Steps between C-alpha positions, in 0.01 A plus 500: 500500500573643852869597478517604865389158624739324261794722602422447870504123443831518312657712776386251763652214301824686429599503870475123551708464184804622701461200730364233265570430130645173379763288682794673337383846619434366850845341503659840434298651783585217747863523399518873569326460839728210591805708410405776743419250776826313438690816591359469853492124546588195286265279704192688375601417141507127582151514653363682197664245268329197658185468289236240584211345317271752670700780340449336162123501557515866599691568179231320301232703680690816412506383135127436532441858613715630216308280255173627645610862450610418145168335419297780659686763295452291186132451587454875556646581157285237330191623690554858381523376141184290544311793655589721204399227256167447684434878497558512123274199429223634729483828304518352149183581300516151349482341847208724603312417179562130555374509860200716405399239239417249779530206267713237680505280190707757310717633782754215511590528130450876470731571796793300360613778269480751787712266718765451233537878459668509846776296666293329772546122541152474658196704395150463640173692481226478762153650475355735761389200705857370522445207261791415268388553137837482323833337596828484308839371615831476316525135608167316440335294769413753773152389617221756485366359828832580668490851348147551637616390848809723483281791386317496832830479695665794316199738516570835668880470514554819294860591411635223728388241243448134577578141396317253275592131519372215289625193312836532675562857375514817711429848361554840659192701401353851501133582455320821400133591479368581149293816538232601250615864507814661644692389814244675727209311347301270728369287211727195496486274195730236647861426594816439298776281649855475363782285635853372455618151594742421783718267291846349505663828390373671817635215714834515316531878555438465874734201524779680313494797741471276809777260380287200588204299376141621555152348468152656501177336604139624524343360813633143508514471119839531320528781244856540367865468609851584382617136518577333170333176613280443798325177596172465683684446823571873524138574581485275803352587835823686587413771251124519545496691830465878511867553600777238456847518658762231505646225284300318236578223252439559127609249234777346721631847588487678833399863511460767764154648447321809624152612393313827527143608423516768228131596532418522874134553574376324187391142446629281347849645565776534238811346657867541403743223606878558480716188465879488555700174451628367834841387371571830323403705804711295745801491266479875460486547879806281550692704247370816664621387847851424369509827314396698810766336717771564241395857448496558877880506506513799265179665613668764718724622217228495229213631713538867419537432125197269491281748689600773256430281196163383633405857582584603145344199326187446713413782741549790259319336201213388724468849648503640147230249403281599798539867404395406146187328637414810703547716191267266306241539776508876435461449124868555410594244232848642435681468836862384427563145627874487442715275276473122504770296672398152388399369845159394630409846627589644161273244332214592733564869433499437124174303532349789699614745232335288228183480706509877552522558124211256448289682761569834334407361158183339637404824675536696177309237304222499762462876474491478119243217506285687753505809279408295191224319692348827622511642146342184354225501762429867436483446122276193552260697722485795262453259209204331664342837572557619142366172360186519711434859397561415134261203523217720630575765237482236227141425595413870510670563165314205348169665595613845378633378165207265448234764555701737281466246218127467571450878492685527171284230339172633641564867410650432156806651334324831421408577859643826648606295803754301295780744590431450872483123451837508323654693792351247744651212302837676482506561876397137565780376272755711690368364830527148356865562411575626854320199646710263291814675623389437859430137412842471339670629816303265723572206262128437445487606136376250245805463275522336156855362506669332206854393417686787335842629396589811701747619237232496228247673725744779595607537135138576412498774767825658381311728259270633770734534800736767352198718416362441849817608686600788269798583283714637787529147648729247330327162473670164435389137505747219570336164426649188655622220276307171486246648740273245664121529476274625779130454565320826569225730377662698214275803549600516866872468415455792260328694779799428728745638244288809432462577873873461566587707194268784608647497851851511353402794279368694799823426691709651215347846428831623355567190293695181559517136397235227519616142440288185479687167500415131521701187576473151645601466865536221756414605856681280753419428864733776627316763292165364619606528866600864459189585290218322685249367390675426168504130404822371337464408134533618141350837409495761226626837625328813366699805617394864456778748588500880494747774595245714679485661843464167687326435832593490867429199724175641642354563154623164371316321784162646391511509119289186454222616732179608321435875477855586612659753265776760512345697214310823542129494578300408191799362306487139609258241638759308702392172342772454236763315704238322712358361174850390396549329837167315483542379141854370570387316814191354332721378214712305750795740486693737725590868476789679670607863480848648545516876532682781679467880485666644185614149391203388292263207542505138384192276508573126470205275413553121517243288313512116514625335182251289303579199283174521302485618139427864424128568452419740219235763584161446341354777288226704658166410350242773445215510747229260385131585492249234588140435413238438762550167668304238685595300804481496878772669703556451873655822636671494845631833632494629859510871401138595424582786260741285296248213498215717374724655232629166369147358503369794297783464246417134438122540502532778242661248267233233540634282781284382787687590820465336844671716762656389830635735765781256588618150417263315731199705389586440133533124560158488668334690212665272245347197675155665492525615136290317243736587214839347432785732599709570187771723647607609848636855538643527853717727709798319657502651850160484670371434853365159609620325182778601262449508126745212442304268730169608344633419152620155608167408660298631208726315255420172674126569470517639142806350324435706185487837680762758398684711756598868486691632806490874585785648706682830529803373692692196621513426870830498691479129564400419142192311390469142383204286402428670168330270251698432184389670176314769694498868401626790713354852489697779665323777690408771421330364187286653229179368343685386189775320695245315716287389205812400307615270784155342533470441124850353485422269791186377319690465171272746317624697200494876456278606213238773531526826693377514857149623559467832674310509826 
């Protein structure tokens, strides 16, 4: 919002307000001028009092200008709101994902929920070619063809906005480009358009301020009016010209009419017509003439008093209002405007004061939203980087751990190299744990969520946490009553509590209090607005509070970034809170922190409530050993080292393995194979053809084939297309875990020990 431009416009409009306003304000002004003139000559008063029909038309034209100013101010306020709404929609990840999908068949239905999350009465999405792919209006019936035509008219208007008309309805709209990256990105996915209707309430507002009836039309098509009833005769040839001035007949009534083009330079024009009843206007003028003549006799005696009163009631408040506008232009929201006196100027001043408060609030909210958007974009970028690094490390760790297993089996348990092999496996396991922490932060970790009771889970940890934090720290748990269920990975929730407890312990070296509490909460729309991007709804609150040293604002802004730590070198990895952040986000929740130096820290974690029944954890089964097997396996993996390792694992157990370097290569080799493919073991993310598409095509050719997917992470945009009843193997995997998944997919039983290589 450009406050200087807005303040300059208000200052320009405040001066004409001294000479315009409604009829009652103009009457006061004419009366005061007539009083001063009457002191010099009574004849001048009589000339002024003789109003003609031309004067009535000039009065209507003045009302038209006032109505135009009123509508333009109202339009400017609505346009600023639409621009902000369009900016928010254009940067929503959900909108970008929808436009990146490029599936027009799903966009209409998929975009409805996005539209309903805002307050726009019209919502449209266009692809990068400018073709409308989704259209929603509060009132059904707006033709998509009209929207497509309007899209071409409103292109390139920027913050000025535009107008969409169709099916007799007019919308004020704002459009924003949907960029693939940040605002500086040149890769445009499409355009989002939001709008609000010019309806009867708008006409009523303008008519109430102008003290007359008004009508809007778009081109020569009627849109809306403030009249309670209006027959077709209103829209005759008298009202279809660009500018109309004079008397017209509407439903057996005579009106003075004056029209003005509200959108000069654009076609079709949006026209405002002001209508004043002829009889009312002439009767008022007759009364005004008689009143002026009668008041002329006492004008000389009352002139000084009237001038003083007008100066006090109009000139001084208007000057104060202009000074307030100038102060607003300089960014001063607290300039004193003076007490209200109940007159029109006081009402305008009060309206300006309300608008000033609204501008201040919007400015503060814009700064807060910009800060939150920058932080979210930074966390998203770091998360993608961390996820990509973790994905590559998963493949490397798979090779390291796999060849460690092969060395151990080839050298035997009595080999002197067993100690070195054990150290290699230990280091690989630690690297695997760090990789999973990076995946957790970037929300790409493969979770195993189930419905659970947070109170029961925390109660199981109550024996371990006091020993973890030490005796000098007082620990207490306050479970919420009738706590709702949540759906999350219990091991990851335990990791969250352990990480927060360790951080609290380090923040209280001289002792203190650590409190964990739970309760059901309902987050309303007001809370969601102040804590974007929270979605209103029912949640379970998990709060971890300590009385430690606390954090300043700069530290608090970085605590969730990976590898950021305030601990001494060698005493922390900087992945604890980033892991907490990633797990909470991937579980569909939100995390907020409240902290200040020397005032402790409180972490609030909101997890969505679940209505499903609690799922009891299954007992861990001992690792099964399998006999040599038979069967043909199609292996698809784009990483050569991982492919060779997995192939060697399966061949060592008796399987015949057909290897493909990607999905397309694997599909071609399956078509050339003489044997029937029993099981497909495929990576999910591969060039040329993804593992999900490969599995679907192979399933059509071999309906009995079994599918085992290999993946070390979940992508940011998710993955669909998995075949039902398929198995999933998480990287990095061992020889036993790979053979176990293949045997389970084939329905084979574990019986004899595995053969050594």
